[in-house]
C-alpha positions, 0 to 999 in steps of 0.5 A, a space after each residue: 636247383 642251386 649247386 653246391 658250395 665248397 668253402 675254405 676259410 683261413 686254411 693252414 696246412 703243414 707237411 712234416 711240421 713245415 707250414 705250406 699253406 698260411 691262411 687260404 680263403 676260397 669259395 667255389 660255387 656250383 656253376 663256377 670255374 675257378 683257376 689257381 695260378 702261381 709260381 712253383 712251391 707256393 702250395 697249389 697242389 698242397 691245397 688240392 691234396 688237403 681238400 681231399 684228405 691226403 694223410 701226408 698233409 696236416 691241417 693245423 687250423 682253418 675249415 673246409 666245408 661242403 654245403 655246410 658239412 665239415 669236410 675235415 671230419 670225413 675220410 677220403 672215401 666219404 669226401 668222394 661220396 659227398 661229391 668232391 673229385 680230384 683229378 691228380 697230377 700224377 695218376 696211379 697205375 693199378 695192376 689187375 683192376 680194369 678201367 671199366 671195373 674201377 669206374 663202375 665200382 667208383 660210380 656205384 659207391 657214389 650212387 649208394 646202396 640200392 641205386 647202383 647203375 645197371 651193367 648195360 646202362 653203365 656200358 652205354 654211358 662209358 662208351 658214349 663218354 669215351 667216344 666224346 673224349 676220342 679214347 680207344 674203347 679198348 682202354 676200358 679193359 686195360 688195367 687202370 693207367 697201366 701203360 697209358 701215355 701221359 695224354 691217355 692218363 689225363 683223358 682218363 681222369 676227365 673220363 672219370 669226372 664225366 662218369 662220376 659227375 661230382 658236385 665240386 672237382 679239383 683238377 690239379 695240373 690236368 694240362 701238364 705234358 699234353 700236346 695241343 690236340 690232347 689239351 683241346 680234347 681234355 678241355 672239351 670234356 671239362 666244358 661239357 661238364 660246365 653247368 649250374 650244379 658243377 663247380 670246378 677248381 683248375 690248378 695250372 701254371 699256364 694260360 694256354 689251358 684257359 684259352 679253352 676253358 674260360 674261368 669265371 675267377 682267377 686266383 694267384 697263390 704266393 707264399 701259401 696264400 691267395 694274394 690276388 683274385 680277378 677275372 679271366 683277364 688276370 690270367 692273360 696278364 700273368 701270361 704276358 708279364 709274369 708274376 713280378 708285377 704282383 710281387 712289386 704291387 704287394 711287396 712280396 719278396 721273391 721266395 717260395 714256401 717249399 716243394 709242392 706234392 
């Protein structure tokens, strides 16, 4: 069975009337891991938010499709049920909702009415994945992200990924603020998901994450566009030489398009 395909064509996105994305083209297929790198303010996080339908981000032109379906016509929850997933850079804290209740509700919504997971099957699956991610099982009964350390929040995002098993995942700086041990655990979870039906877009500033998750494709974003693509060796060169050589090669002036959110 072939995996899903997320296709982004000539995507333009504005915030408060200021254009941030200026024609992004990207295609992510099941079985592929893509990494997007680039200086601050070039639109990387704007891209992830626009894909998932954050109301702050206005798509002014272009298309986003998932297996031929128009993503831009879907509400946020519809996008999630269709198989899109976003691991946020700054996960929200939700008082009064336990981690386990949130995960079970999200999973049942993804599975659809009549296909809900039984409580015992859910508990077994959650315990197995939490142990794999070296998470304290007591975290299941804590309120969602409340009082979690930065590393615990990021592991919890990967736990959600492993429980929900989306078609296409967008991981927005999942490595930020992690020490090396937490980085290895988070990477282990992502690599376990890797397979023919799972596509992933990893947004990162640093090559260090890509030492543990080898991408099939690496893209560089500057000034609101993907300006260069290549294999894993492209990320290695960026780590060694920075972005100046790309700017010189393409005649790009040293400026950014605005803050990322």
